[in-house]
C-alpha positions as CSV (number, residue, x, y, z in Angstrom):
1,X,87.5,136.0,89.8
2,X,85.2,133.1,90.7
3,X,86.4,131.1,87.7
4,X,90.1,131.7,88.7
5,X,89.4,130.7,92.3
6,X,87.6,127.5,91.1
7,X,90.5,126.6,88.9
8,X,93.0,127.1,91.8
9,X,90.7,125.1,94.0
10,X,90.6,122.3,91.4
11,X,94.5,122.2,91.2
12,X,94.7,121.9,94.9
13,X,92.1,119.1,95.0
14,X,93.9,117.2,92.3
15,X,97.3,117.6,94.0
16,X,95.9,116.4,97.3
17,X,94.1,113.5,95.7
18,X,97.3,112.5,93.9
19,X,99.0,112.3,97.2
20,X,96.5,109.7,98.5
21,X,97.4,107.1,96.0
22,X,101.0,107.3,97.2
23,X,99.8,107.0,100.8
24,X,98.4,103.6,99.7
25,X,101.7,102.7,98.0
26,X,103.7,103.6,101.1
27,X,101.4,101.8,103.6
28,X,102.6,98.2,103.5
29,X,106.5,98.2,103.7
30,X,106.7,99.7,107.2
31,X,104.4,97.0,108.5
32,X,106.1,94.0,106.8
33,X,107.0,92.4,110.2
34,X,103.6,92.5,111.9
35,X,101.6,91.7,108.7
36,X,103.9,88.7,107.8
37,X,103.5,87.4,111.4
38,X,99.7,87.7,111.2
39,X,99.5,86.1,107.8
40,X,102.1,83.4,108.6
41,X,104.5,84.2,105.8
42,X,108.0,85.7,105.6
43,X,108.7,89.4,105.0
44,X,110.0,88.5,101.5
45,X,106.6,87.3,100.5
46,X,105.1,90.7,101.3
47,X,107.9,92.3,99.3
48,X,106.6,90.3,96.3
49,X,103.1,91.7,96.9
50,X,104.4,95.2,96.9
51,X,106.6,94.6,93.8
52,X,103.7,93.0,91.8
53,X,101.3,95.8,93.0
54,X,103.7,98.4,91.5
55,X,103.6,96.5,88.2
56,X,99.8,96.1,88.2
57,X,99.3,99.8,88.9
58,X,101.6,100.7,86.1
59,X,99.9,98.4,83.6
60,X,96.5,99.5,84.6
61,X,97.5,103.2,84.3
62,X,98.1,102.8,80.5
63,X,94.6,101.6,80.0
64,X,93.1,104.2,82.3
65,X,95.1,107.0,80.6
66,X,94.2,105.9,77.1
67,X,90.5,106.0,78.2
68,X,91.0,109.4,79.8
69,X,92.7,110.8,76.6
70,X,89.6,109.7,74.6
71,X,86.7,110.5,76.9
72,X,85.5,112.5,79.9
73,X,88.2,112.3,82.5
74,X,86.3,113.0,85.7
75,X,84.2,109.8,85.8
76,X,87.4,107.8,85.1
77,X,89.1,109.4,88.1
78,X,86.1,108.7,90.4
79,X,85.8,105.1,89.4
80,X,89.5,104.5,89.8
81,X,89.5,106.1,93.3
82,X,86.6,104.0,94.5
83,X,88.3,100.8,93.3
84,X,91.5,101.5,95.2
85,X,89.5,102.4,98.3
86,X,87.7,99.1,98.1
87,X,90.9,97.2,97.7
88,X,92.5,99.0,100.6
89,X,89.6,98.3,102.9
90,X,89.5,94.7,101.8
91,X,93.2,94.3,102.8
92,X,92.2,95.0,106.4
93,X,89.7,92.2,106.2
94,X,92.2,89.7,104.8
95,X,92.8,86.7,107.0
96,X,95.3,84.9,104.8
97,X,98.2,85.7,102.5
98,X,96.4,85.1,99.2
99,X,93.4,87.2,100.2
100,X,95.7,90.0,101.2
101,X,97.5,89.5,97.8
102,X,94.2,89.8,95.9
103,X,92.9,92.9,97.7
104,X,96.2,94.6,97.2
105,X,96.1,93.9,93.5
106,X,92.5,95.3,93.4
107,X,93.7,98.5,95.0
108,X,96.6,98.6,92.5
109,X,94.2,98.5,89.6
110,X,92.4,101.6,90.9
111,X,95.6,103.4,91.8
112,X,96.5,103.4,88.1
113,X,93.8,105.9,87.3
114,X,94.7,108.6,89.7
115,X,98.2,109.5,88.6
116,X,97.9,109.0,84.8
117,X,94.5,110.7,84.3
118,X,95.2,113.3,87.0
119,X,98.4,114.3,85.3
120,X,96.5,114.9,82.0
121,X,94.0,117.2,83.8
122,X,96.6,119.1,85.7
123,X,98.8,119.7,82.6
124,X,95.7,121.4,81.0
125,X,95.5,123.8,84.0
126,X,99.1,125.1,83.7
127,X,100.7,127.5,81.3
128,X,104.0,126.2,79.8
129,X,106.1,128.9,81.5
130,X,105.0,127.7,85.0
131,X,105.0,123.9,84.3
132,X,108.1,123.2,86.4
133,X,106.8,125.0,89.4
134,X,103.3,123.5,89.5
135,X,104.5,120.1,88.4
136,X,106.9,120.2,91.4
137,X,103.9,120.6,93.6
138,X,102.3,117.7,91.8
139,X,105.4,115.6,92.3
140,X,105.8,116.8,95.8
141,X,102.3,115.7,96.6
142,X,103.2,112.2,95.6
143,X,106.4,112.2,97.6
144,X,104.5,113.6,100.6
145,X,101.9,110.9,100.1
146,X,104.5,108.2,100.2
147,X,106.0,109.7,103.4
148,X,102.5,110.0,104.9
149,X,101.9,106.3,104.1
150,X,105.1,105.5,106.0
151,X,104.1,107.7,108.9
152,X,100.5,106.5,109.1
153,X,101.6,102.9,108.9
154,X,104.3,103.2,111.5
155,X,102.4,105.3,114.0
156,X,98.9,103.7,113.7
157,X,99.9,100.2,112.8
158,X,102.3,99.3,115.6
159,X,99.6,97.8,117.7
160,X,97.1,96.8,115.0
161,X,98.4,96.7,111.4
162,X,94.8,96.9,110.1
163,X,94.0,100.4,111.4
164,X,95.9,102.3,108.7
165,X,94.1,100.4,106.0
166,X,90.7,101.4,107.4
167,X,91.7,105.0,107.7
168,X,92.9,105.2,104.1
169,X,89.9,103.4,102.7
170,X,87.7,106.0,104.3
171,X,89.8,108.8,102.9
172,X,89.5,107.2,99.4
173,X,85.7,107.3,99.5
174,X,85.8,111.0,100.6
175,X,88.3,111.7,97.8
176,X,85.9,110.3,95.2
177,X,83.2,112.6,96.5
178,X,85.5,115.6,96.2
179,X,85.8,115.2,92.4
180,X,82.2,116.4,92.1
181,X,83.2,119.9,93.2
182,X,86.2,120.4,90.8
183,X,86.0,122.5,87.7
184,X,85.5,120.9,84.3
185,X,88.9,121.2,82.7
186,X,89.0,121.6,78.9
187,X,91.7,119.7,77.1
188,X,94.5,122.0,75.9
189,X,93.1,125.1,77.6
190,X,96.4,126.2,79.0
191,X,98.2,126.2,75.6
192,X,99.0,129.7,74.3
193,X,99.0,128.3,70.7
194,X,95.3,127.3,71.2
195,X,94.1,130.5,72.9
196,X,92.3,131.7,69.8
197,X,90.3,128.4,69.7
198,X,88.9,128.9,73.2
199,X,88.5,132.6,72.8
200,X,86.1,131.8,69.9
201,X,84.1,129.6,72.2
202,X,85.2,126.4,70.5
203,X,86.8,123.3,71.9
204,X,90.0,121.4,71.1
205,X,88.5,118.3,69.5
206,X,91.5,116.2,68.9
207,X,91.6,112.8,70.7
208,X,94.2,110.0,70.8
209,X,93.8,107.0,68.5
210,X,95.8,103.9,67.9
211,X,97.2,105.6,64.8
212,X,99.0,108.1,67.1
213,X,101.1,105.5,68.9
214,X,103.8,105.4,66.2
215,X,104.0,109.2,66.4
216,X,104.4,109.0,70.2
217,X,107.3,106.5,69.8
218,X,109.0,108.5,67.1
219,X,109.5,111.5,69.3
220,X,113.0,110.8,70.5
221,X,112.6,112.7,73.8
222,X,109.6,110.5,74.7
223,X,111.9,107.5,74.3
224,X,114.5,108.9,76.8
225,X,111.9,110.1,79.2
226,X,110.2,106.7,79.3
227,X,113.3,104.6,79.5
228,X,115.0,106.6,82.2
229,X,112.4,105.4,84.6
230,X,113.6,101.8,84.3
231,X,116.9,102.5,86.0
232,X,115.7,105.5,88.1
233,X,112.9,103.6,89.7
234,X,115.1,100.6,90.4
235,X,117.1,102.9,92.7
236,X,114.0,104.8,94.0
237,X,112.1,101.5,94.5
238,X,114.8,100.2,96.8
239,X,114.2,103.2,99.1
240,X,110.9,101.8,100.3
241,X,113.1,99.6,102.5
242,X,114.6,102.7,104.2
243,X,112.2,102.4,107.3
244,X,113.3,98.8,107.6
245,X,117.0,99.9,107.6
246,X,116.3,102.4,110.5
247,X,114.1,99.9,112.3
248,X,117.1,97.4,112.2
249,X,119.4,100.1,113.5
250,X,117.1,100.8,116.4
251,X,116.7,97.2,117.2
252,X,120.5,96.7,117.1
253,X,120.6,99.4,119.8
254,X,118.2,97.5,122.1
255,X,114.8,98.8,121.1
256,X,111.8,96.4,121.0
257,X,110.2,95.7,117.7
258,X,107.1,97.9,118.2
259,X,109.1,101.0,119.2
260,X,111.7,100.3,116.5
261,X,109.0,100.2,113.8
262,X,107.8,103.6,115.0
263,X,111.3,105.0,115.2
264,X,112.3,103.6,111.8
265,X,109.2,105.2,110.2
266,X,109.8,108.5,111.8
267,X,113.5,108.6,110.8
268,X,112.6,107.6,107.2
269,X,110.0,110.3,107.0
270,X,112.3,112.9,108.5
271,X,115.2,112.0,106.3
272,X,113.1,112.3,103.1
273,X,112.0,115.9,103.8
274,X,114.5,117.1,101.3
275,X,111.9,116.1,98.7
276,X,110.1,119.3,99.5
277,X,112.9,121.1,97.7
278,X,111.7,119.6,94.4
279,X,110.0,123.0,94.1
280,X,113.5,124.5,93.7
281,X,114.3,122.0,91.0
282,X,111.0,122.9,89.2
283,X,111.8,126.6,89.4
284,X,115.3,126.2,88.2
285,X,114.0,124.0,85.3
286,X,111.5,126.7,84.3
287,X,114.2,129.4,84.4
288,X,116.7,127.2,82.4
289,X,114.0,126.2,79.9
290,X,113.3,129.8,79.0
291,X,117.0,130.2,77.9
292,X,117.7,126.7,76.6
293,X,115.0,124.3,75.3
294,X,117.1,121.4,76.7
295,X,117.3,123.1,80.1
296,X,114.8,121.0,82.1
297,X,116.5,117.7,81.1
298,X,120.0,119.1,82.0
299,X,118.7,120.1,85.5
300,X,117.4,116.6,86.1
301,X,120.6,115.0,84.8
302,X,122.8,117.0,87.1
303,X,120.6,116.5,90.2
304,X,120.4,112.7,89.7
305,X,124.1,112.2,89.2
306,X,125.1,114.5,92.1
307,X,122.9,112.7,94.6
308,X,124.5,109.3,94.3
309,X,127.5,109.7,96.6
310,X,125.3,111.4,99.2
311,X,122.9,108.5,99.3
312,X,125.7,106.0,99.8
313,X,127.1,108.0,102.7
314,X,123.6,108.2,104.2
315,X,123.1,104.4,104.3
316,X,126.4,103.8,106.1
317,X,126.2,106.9,108.4
318,X,126.0,105.9,112.1
319,X,122.6,106.9,113.6
320,X,123.1,106.9,117.4
321,X,119.9,106.9,119.5
322,X,119.6,107.3,123.3
323,X,119.4,104.2,125.4
324,X,116.0,102.4,125.2
325,X,113.5,104.3,127.3
326,X,109.7,104.4,127.9
327,X,109.0,107.5,125.7
328,X,107.0,108.0,122.6
329,X,109.0,107.4,119.4
330,X,108.5,110.9,118.2
331,X,110.0,112.2,121.4
332,X,113.0,109.9,121.1
333,X,113.7,110.9,117.5
334,X,113.1,114.7,117.7
335,X,114.8,114.9,121.1
336,X,117.9,113.3,119.6
337,X,118.0,115.2,116.4
338,X,120.0,118.2,117.6
339,X,121.8,116.4,120.5
340,X,123.2,113.5,118.5
341,X,125.9,114.7,116.0
342,X,125.6,111.4,114.0
343,X,121.8,111.8,113.7
344,X,122.1,115.4,112.6
345,X,124.8,114.6,110.1
346,X,122.7,111.8,108.6
347,X,119.7,114.2,108.4
348,X,121.7,116.9,106.5
349,X,123.1,114.2,104.1
350,X,119.5,113.0,103.4
351,X,118.3,116.6,103.0
352,X,120.8,117.5,100.3
353,X,120.6,114.0,98.5
354,X,116.8,114.2,98.3
355,X,116.9,117.9,97.2
356,X,119.2,116.9,94.3
357,X,117.4,113.8,93.0
358,X,113.9,115.3,93.5
359,X,114.7,117.8,90.7
360,X,114.0,114.7,88.5
361,X,110.2,114.6,89.0
362,X,109.0,118.2,88.2
363,X,111.2,118.4,85.1
364,X,110.1,114.9,83.9
365,X,106.4,115.9,84.3
366,X,106.9,119.3,82.5
367,X,108.9,117.8,79.7
368,X,106.2,115.2,78.9
369,X,103.8,118.2,78.6
370,X,106.3,120.2,76.5
371,X,107.0,117.6,73.9
372,X,103.5,116.2,73.4
373,X,100.1,117.6,72.3
374,X,97.3,117.6,74.9
375,X,95.7,114.4,73.6
376,X,98.9,112.4,74.1
377,X,100.0,113.5,77.5
378,X,98.1,111.1,79.7
379,X,99.1,108.1,77.6
380,X,102.8,109.1,77.5
381,X,102.8,109.7,81.2
382,X,101.2,106.3,81.8
383,X,103.7,104.6,79.5
384,X,106.5,106.3,81.5
385,X,104.8,105.1,84.7
386,X,104.6,101.6,83.2
387,X,108.4,101.5,82.8
388,X,108.7,103.2,86.2
389,X,106.6,100.4,87.7
390,X,108.8,97.7,86.2
391,X,111.9,99.5,87.5
392,X,110.3,100.1,90.9
393,X,109.1,96.5,91.2
394,X,112.6,95.3,90.3
395,X,114.2,97.5,92.8
396,X,111.8,96.7,95.5
397,X,111.7,92.9,94.8
398,X,115.4,92.3,94.0
399,X,116.7,94.3,96.9
400,X,114.9,92.0,99.3
401,X,116.7,89.0,97.7
402,X,120.0,90.9,97.9
403,X,119.4,91.7,101.6
404,X,118.7,88.0,102.3
405,X,121.9,86.9,100.4
406,X,124.0,89.5,102.2
407,X,122.6,88.6,105.6
408,X,124.6,85.3,105.4
409,X,127.8,87.3,105.8
410,X,126.5,90.7,107.1
411,X,123.8,90.7,109.9
412,X,121.3,93.5,110.0
413,X,121.6,96.5,109.6
414,X,124.8,96.0,107.6
415,X,123.2,93.9,104.9
416,X,120.5,96.5,104.4
417,X,123.0,99.4,104.1
418,X,125.2,97.5,101.6
419,X,122.2,96.4,99.5
420,X,120.7,99.9,99.4
421,X,124.1,101.4,98.5
422,X,124.6,98.9,95.6
423,X,121.3,99.9,94.0
424,X,122.3,103.5,93.7
425,X,124.4,102.6,90.6
426,X,121.1,102.5,88.6
427,X,121.1,106.3,88.8
428,X,124.1,106.6,86.5
429,X,122.3,105.5,83.3
430,X,119.3,107.6,84.3
431,X,121.5,110.8,84.3
432,X,122.9,109.8,80.9
433,X,119.4,109.4,79.4
434,X,118.4,112.8,80.7
435,X,121.4,114.3,79.0
436,X,120.4,112.7,75.8
437,X,116.9,114.1,76.2
438,X,118.4,117.6,76.5
439,X,119.7,117.2,73.0
440,X,116.4,116.0,71.4
441,X,113.8,118.1,73.3
442,X,114.3,121.4,71.4
443,X,113.3,119.9,68.1
444,X,110.3,118.0,69.6
445,X,109.0,121.1,71.4
446,X,109.2,123.2,68.2
447,X,107.3,120.5,66.3
448,X,104.5,120.5,68.9
449,X,104.2,124.3,68.7
450,X,103.9,124.1,64.9
451,X,101.3,121.4,65.1
452,X,99.1,123.3,67.6
453,X,99.4,126.6,65.7
454,X,98.3,124.8,62.5
455,X,95.3,123.3,64.3
456,X,94.3,126.6,65.8
457,X,94.2,128.4,62.4
458,X,92.7,125.5,60.5
459,X,95.8,125.2,58.3
460,X,97.1,121.8,57.2
461,X,99.1,120.2,60.0
462,X,102.9,120.4,59.3
463,X,104.8,117.2,58.6
464,X,105.5,115.3,61.7
465,X,107.1,112.0,62.6
466,X,105.5,109.1,60.9
């Protein structure tokens, strides 16, 4: 019983810690206006910092993940966490643009370790039949982390933009200490095909090597799972500007900048609560996968494609707030939610749109674990995140350019709404690639089962992709 409790505790710790790196990712965009003013640069320059940080995090994650797939993963996670905490704290000390840029990149290097290596650890704690459910909690923790970043930034940074950075740096140091108390997770311990190995008191000794990289690329499902992130994250990356859209809507209705920042952050947080329903997407994926080995990918495809029109409606939906008044932002927003039909309608649109597209994350996580042996999972996840980072950086960076171009003909918030709506077209190829993954995943899953069974019995490994 004690071992089970310790494992559950370890899952909870890793899920919470995974959310913290996304708090860091979501911290800067809601504070673009005060930070840009303090550093003497335009908001677009900070958009460049965010975009490049995404890319650096994704590149660093590949190196961290490869190290984690070859060595002891706990020290790798601790070192990475301390690096991003140092970079976040350093950002609060920055007195110029380039110093801020450098400290954000330092934080980005450390952030790469948390998601990629943490994913490998969590996948070894979960049996295949429950992967969708637990991975939905993993993905949800990251979504909650992003929302928490928006919330912390908008509520603590209105008067002093540095305060949220100090708070997060302290949490990062505490998170590194928490790793000491987690269980030592054995690679592959959740695989039924390897149960005999661990029952005999032995270990799964296989580790990744450079010779494995062609085999990873030859699994067709890996190709679709990795490439879909390029287009998916171009759309998702643009959504970090959602607080800015609602800030502009509040300012257009007469609110001052400080109050509008808080209102915009609260609305963006409230409207993204539909991400909680990723748990439903994970459960449906688990159920469909038991009947159809392409089931997870089909669930993700349908969710992504069905969410597009709802996002477009959300961006153009009128959001009427009460006349400017001397009340806390949270009172203004929550007090209007059920008294303003336009605000309630926008909230319901967002709830359903996020519920549909959030089915993507848990099924993506679970599919990576399904179609790869344990020693490849962290690296494949990080390669996917590398492509995700490129897509997210493109979405975040290009949408700022699009906003600026549109502003010549459409003043805020119209330019923001049009730009965000245009970027949702990137979800279409994402849905198509998931549908293609549904066709290739059954054969790849069967191949991994045969490989692990052969290793467990000591038989020669079956023929695999070159």
